[in-house]
C-alpha positions in Angstrom: -32.4 52.4 -22.4 -28.8 53.2 -21.1 -30.0 51.9 -17.8 -31.3 48.7 -18.7 -28.1 47.9 -20.5 -26.0 49.2 -17.1 -28.0 46.9 -15.1 -27.7 43.7 -17.3 -23.8 44.6 -17.0 -23.9 44.7 -13.3 -25.6 41.5 -13.3 -23.6 39.6 -15.9 -20.1 41.1 -14.0 -21.6 40.1 -10.8 -22.2 36.3 -12.2 -18.8 35.8 -13.3 -17.7 37.1 -10.4 -19.2 34.6 -8.5 -18.1 31.8 -10.8 -14.6 32.8 -10.5 -14.7 32.8 -6.6 -17.0 29.9 -6.5 -15.3 27.4 -9.5 -11.8 27.3 -7.9 -12.9 26.4 -4.6 -15.0 23.2 -6.4 -11.8 22.1 -8.6 -9.6 22.3 -5.2 -11.6 19.9 -3.5 -11.9 17.4 -6.0 -7.9 17.6 -6.8 -7.0 17.4 -3.1 -9.0 14.2 -2.4 -7.4 11.1 -3.3 -8.7 9.1 -6.1 -9.6 5.2 -5.7 -6.6 4.9 -8.4 -4.6 6.7 -6.1 -5.3 4.5 -2.7 -5.0 1.3 -4.5 -1.7 2.3 -5.7 -0.5 3.2 -2.0 -2.3 -0.3 -1.0 -0.2 -2.3 -3.2 3.0 0.0 -2.8 2.6 -1.1 1.2 2.5 -4.8 0.2 5.3 -4.6 -2.1 7.3 -3.1 0.6 6.3 -5.5 3.1 7.0 -8.0 1.2 10.9 -6.0 0.7 11.0 -6.0 4.4 10.4 -9.6 4.9 13.0 -10.5 2.4 15.6 -8.5 4.0 14.7 -10.3 7.6 15.1 -13.7 5.6 18.4 -12.7 4.3 19.9 -11.8 7.6 18.7 -14.6 9.6 19.7 -17.1 6.9 23.0 -15.5 6.9 23.4 -15.7 11.1 21.5 -19.5 11.6 22.3 -20.8 8.2 18.3 -21.4 7.1 15.4 -19.3 6.3 12.9 -18.6 9.3 9.3 -19.6 9.5 7.5 -16.3 10.5 6.9 -16.9 13.9 10.3 -17.0 14.5 10.5 -13.8 12.7 8.4 -12.6 15.1 9.6 -14.1 18.4 13.3 -13.1 17.0 12.0 -9.5 17.2 12.2 -8.3 13.7 8.5 -7.5 13.1 6.4 -6.4 16.1 3.6 -4.8 17.1 5.3 -1.7 16.6 6.9 -2.2 13.4 10.1 -3.7 11.7 13.9 -2.8 11.6 13.9 -4.0 8.1 11.8 -1.0 6.5 13.5 2.4 6.1 12.4 5.3 7.9 11.0 6.9 4.9 8.2 4.4 4.8 6.5 4.7 8.0 3.5 2.8 6.8 6.0 0.0 6.6 8.1 0.6 9.1 5.7 1.1 12.1 2.9 -1.2 11.3 1.8 -3.7 13.8 2.5 -6.7 12.4 1.2 -10.0 14.3 1.5 -13.7 14.0 -2.4 -14.4 13.1 -3.2 -15.0 9.4 -3.3 -11.0 8.5 0.2 -10.1 9.5 -0.6 -6.2 9.1 -4.6 -5.3 8.9 -5.7 -6.3 5.6 -2.7 -8.6 4.5 -2.6 -12.3 4.6 0.9 -13.7 4.4 1.4 -17.7 3.5 5.1 -18.2 4.0 6.5 -21.5 2.8 10.1 -23.5 3.6 11.2 -26.3 2.3 11.8 -29.3 4.3 15.8 -28.0 5.1 15.0 -24.6 5.2 17.1 -23.6 2.5 14.7 -22.1 0.7 11.2 -20.5 0.9 8.0 -18.8 -1.2 5.6 -16.2 -0.2 2.7 -14.9 -1.0 1.0 -11.7 0.8 -2.7 -11.6 -0.4 -4.5 -7.9 -0.4 -7.8 -9.3 1.8 -9.8 -6.3 1.0 -9.6 -6.6 -3.1 -12.1 -9.3 -3.2 -12.9 -9.3 -7.0 -9.1 -9.2 -8.0 -7.6 -10.9 -5.1 -4.3 -8.6 -5.8 -1.1 -10.3 -4.2 2.6 -10.1 -3.6 4.8 -13.2 -4.2 8.7 -13.5 -3.9 11.1 -16.2 -3.0 14.6 -16.7 -1.7 16.0 -15.3 -4.6 14.2 -11.7 -3.6 12.5 -11.6 -6.6 9.2 -10.0 -6.4 6.2 -10.1 -8.6 2.5 -9.1 -8.2 -0.3 -10.8 -9.1 -4.3 -10.9 -9.9 -7.0 -12.5 -10.7 -7.1 -13.6 -14.3 -10.1 -11.6 -15.2 -8.9 -8.4 -13.8 -7.4 -5.7 -16.0 -3.1 -6.1 -15.5 
């Protein structure tokens, strides 16, 4: 009887030991992998910070030229290039070193609409996340520098 009890005890101890070895590793993997919400938050932060950089470039251009610039002018001026922009801090490498272009997607996954008033004294911009077909997340701004975020009306805020 004592042998059977000792054998059961040994099995229980071995199983508990295995659980304590395997379980922390399983939880660590789940905690280290980014969730969908984390990726969405990062993607939205990228959009907001790109708009901040555009606002800074526009303010500088207006100060020097008396009017705001089109996106093509900002590209030609060297404010945004295929190696990055000087209008984002180095602490935001995804924005400062992004590959900016003149196509409809100024950065892969982000489509820009930049509209200037006839005399160039005002602008509105909308930066849309093309990888969000359900909620159509977008970041908007204007010559006042106010930045807004939006989604389709049927999506939760």
